[in-house]
C-alpha positions in Angstrom: 0.0 0.0 0.0 1.3 3.5 -0.9 0.1 6.5 1.1 0.9 10.2 0.2 0.4 12.5 3.1 1.2 16.2 3.9 3.1 16.8 7.1 3.0 19.7 9.5 5.5 22.4 8.5 4.9 21.8 4.8 6.8 18.6 4.0 5.5 15.6 2.0 5.7 12.0 3.3 5.3 9.0 1.0 4.6 5.8 3.0 5.0 2.3 1.7 3.3 -0.4 3.8 3.6 -4.2 3.6 0.2 -6.0 3.7 -0.8 -7.7 6.9 -1.7 -11.2 6.1 -3.4 -13.8 8.3 -1.0 -16.4 6.9 1.9 -14.5 8.4 0.7 -13.9 12.0 4.1 -13.0 13.4 4.4 -10.0 11.0 1.1 -8.1 11.6 3.3 -5.2 12.7 6.8 -4.3 11.4 9.5 -1.8 11.9 9.7 1.1 9.5 12.6 2.8 7.7 12.2 6.6 7.0 14.4 7.5 4.1 15.8 11.0 3.8 17.4 11.8 0.4 20.3 14.2 0.0 20.8 17.1 -2.3 22.9 19.6 -0.3 19.8 21.2 1.1 19.3 22.6 -2.5 17.1 19.8 -3.8 15.8 16.4 -2.7 17.5 13.7 -4.8 15.0 11.2 -6.4 17.8 8.7 -6.7 18.1 8.4 -2.9 14.3 8.3 -2.3 12.0 5.7 -3.7 14.8 3.3 -5.0 16.0 3.0 -1.4 12.6 2.8 0.2 11.5 0.0 -2.1 14.7 -2.0 -1.3 13.8 -1.8 2.4 10.2 -2.8 1.6 11.5 -5.9 -0.2 13.6 -6.7 2.8 10.5 -6.9 5.0 10.2 -3.4 6.4 7.6 -0.7 6.0 9.3 2.3 4.5 8.7 6.0 3.9 10.4 8.9 2.1 10.5 12.4 3.4 10.4 15.3 0.9 11.6 18.2 3.0 12.1 21.9 2.5 15.3 23.1 0.7 16.9 26.3 -0.5 15.7 29.4 1.4 13.0 27.3 3.0 15.6 25.2 4.7 16.4 27.9 7.3 15.1 28.3 10.8 15.4 24.5 11.4 12.4 23.8 9.2 13.8 20.5 7.8 14.4 19.3 11.4 10.9 20.2 12.4 9.6 18.3 9.3 11.5 15.1 10.3 10.1 15.6 13.8 6.6 15.9 12.3 7.2 12.8 10.1 8.3 10.7 13.1 5.3 11.9 15.1 2.9 11.1 12.3 4.3 7.6 11.8 4.0 6.9 15.5 0.5 8.4 15.7 -0.6 6.1 12.9 1.3 3.1 14.1 -1.7 1.0 15.2 -3.6 1.8 11.9 -0.6 1.1 9.6 0.9 -1.8 11.5 4.1 0.0 12.5 6.1 -0.9 15.6 6.3 2.6 17.1 9.5 1.9 19.0 11.3 0.4 15.9 11.5 3.3 13.5 14.9 3.8 11.8 16.0 6.8 9.8 18.2 6.3 6.7 19.8 9.5 5.3 22.2 10.2 2.5 24.7 13.1 2.3 22.7 16.2 3.5 19.9 13.8 4.2 22.3 12.0 6.5 23.0 15.3 8.2 19.2 15.7 8.7 18.8 12.2 9.9 21.6 12.6 12.5 20.2 16.0 13.4 16.9 14.4 14.3 18.7 12.3 16.9 21.1 14.9 18.4 19.7 18.4 17.9 16.8 19.9 19.9 14.2 21.9 18.1 14.3 25.5 19.4 10.5 25.4 19.5 9.0 22.0 19.0 6.3 22.4 16.4 4.1 19.4 17.5 2.1 18.7 20.6 3.8 15.3 20.6 7.0 17.0 21.4 10.5 16.1 20.3 10.7 12.8 18.4 13.8 10.7 18.1 14.6 7.7 15.8 15.4 4.3 17.3 18.3 3.7 14.9 20.2 5.5 12.2 21.6 4.4 8.8 23.8 7.1 7.2 25.3 7.0 3.8 28.3 9.4 3.1 26.7 11.9 5.6 27.4 15.6 6.0 28.5 15.9 9.6 31.1 18.5 10.3 31.0 22.3 9.9 34.8 22.4 10.3 37.6 22.3 7.7 36.1 19.2 5.9 32.6 20.6 5.7 30.3 20.4 2.7 30.1 24.1 2.9 27.0 24.5 0.7 24.8 22.5 3.0 25.6 24.9 5.9 25.1 28.0 3.8 21.6 26.8 3.0 20.8 25.9 6.6 22.2 29.2 8.1 21.5 31.6 5.2 25.0 32.9 5.7 28.5 32.3 4.3 30.0 33.2 7.7 31.5 29.9 8.8 31.1 30.8 12.5 27.3 30.7 11.9 27.6 27.1 10.5 29.0 25.6 13.8 25.5 25.4 15.3 24.7 22.8 12.6 27.8 20.8 13.0 27.1 17.4 14.6 30.2 15.6 15.7 30.4 17.7 18.9 26.8 17.0 19.8 26.9 13.2 20.1 25.9 11.9 23.5 25.3 8.6 25.1 21.6 9.1 24.3 22.3 9.0 20.5 20.7 5.9 19.0 22.8 3.1 17.4 24.4 4.1 14.1 25.3 2.3 10.9 27.4 4.5 8.6 29.2 4.0 5.2 31.3 6.2 3.0 33.9 5.9 0.2 37.5 6.9 0.7 37.7 9.0 -2.4 34.4 10.9 -2.1 35.4 14.4 -3.3 32.2 16.1 -2.4 31.7 15.2 1.2 35.1 14.1 2.5 35.3 10.8 4.4 36.7 12.8 7.4 33.0 13.5 8.1 32.4 9.9 8.9 35.7 9.4 10.7 34.9 12.3 13.0 31.4 10.9 13.6 32.8 7.4 14.4 35.3 8.9 16.8 32.5 10.8 18.6 30.3 7.8 18.8 33.1 5.7 20.2 33.8 8.3 22.8 30.2 8.5 23.8 29.9 4.6 23.8 27.2 4.6 21.2 26.8 1.3 19.3 28.2 1.9 15.8 29.0 -0.1 12.7 31.0 1.6 10.0 32.1 0.6 6.5 34.6 2.4 4.3 34.8 1.4 0.7 37.9 2.3 -1.3 36.3 3.8 -4.3 33.0 5.5 -5.4 31.7 8.9 -6.4 29.5 10.9 -4.1 25.8 10.1 -4.2 26.0 6.3 -4.8 22.6 5.6 -3.4 22.0 1.8 -3.8 24.9 1.5 -6.2 22.9 0.1 -9.1 22.3 0.9 -12.8 18.9 2.1 -11.9 20.3 5.1 -10.0 23.2 5.5 -12.5 26.0 4.4 -10.2 26.5 0.7 -10.7 29.3 -0.3 -8.2 28.9 -3.9 -7.1 31.4 -3.8 -4.2 30.0 -0.7 -2.5 26.5 -2.1 -3.1 27.1 -4.5 -0.3 26.3 -1.7 2.1 22.6 -2.4 1.8 22.8 -6.1 2.8 25.2 -5.2 5.7 22.8 -2.4 6.8 19.8 -4.8 6.8 21.8 -7.4 8.9 22.8 -4.7 11.3 19.3 -3.2 11.5 17.7 -6.7 12.1 20.0 -7.2 15.1 19.5 -3.7 16.4 15.7 -3.8 16.2 15.4 -7.5 16.9 13.5 -8.0 13.6 14.2 -11.1 11.5 11.8 -11.5 8.5 
């Protein structure tokens, strides 16, 4: 089943639900993976949306894709409020849609990885929903934007802050905001990513280790930025790096105790 719904704060949420079948009584409810595509906070990449969600759907999960605000509309923490609203909506409809409300993972790529991680470690200045601040139960991050320091993807922080002043970008940097309350993380990156340097992931892994947050990390030697699922469909066929998806599913199954 596919559901298109408008979220508070102006985002769009596309939800893909597996059917509940009497012949499969142990799977009347399932975890859900909320996919957040990248695009430098300038656009929402279709290559990192539905193709990823449908892979998780085939793996036994419910899935959803968040289409969030970009460009000038990305300021004032609006995308973060939209993720918060999406998580609140998914949990509010959990009984109706057969979602395990305490088993919702967020999977983000590039700037979408930054937004996914932000949903776990940043507080909304003024929570927009009566449900209050929402947090994911697990994170899957692909080549994420993390740091606002020397290895930053500067364009993402310009969009978020509305300024080229690098000092104003630090509020959106994330490696210094990891705490023991951060949910478990799976992260992957390529060593020769020339758009978002691998140092973003290395800084994240170091911070997670320091905070004793469970983490699995995979660094592949080669691959351009924006690999998505690494197939011909998304125009980045790379069989070795494509193993990230199977590894992520194994990790997520163990993390959420879900074994379809």
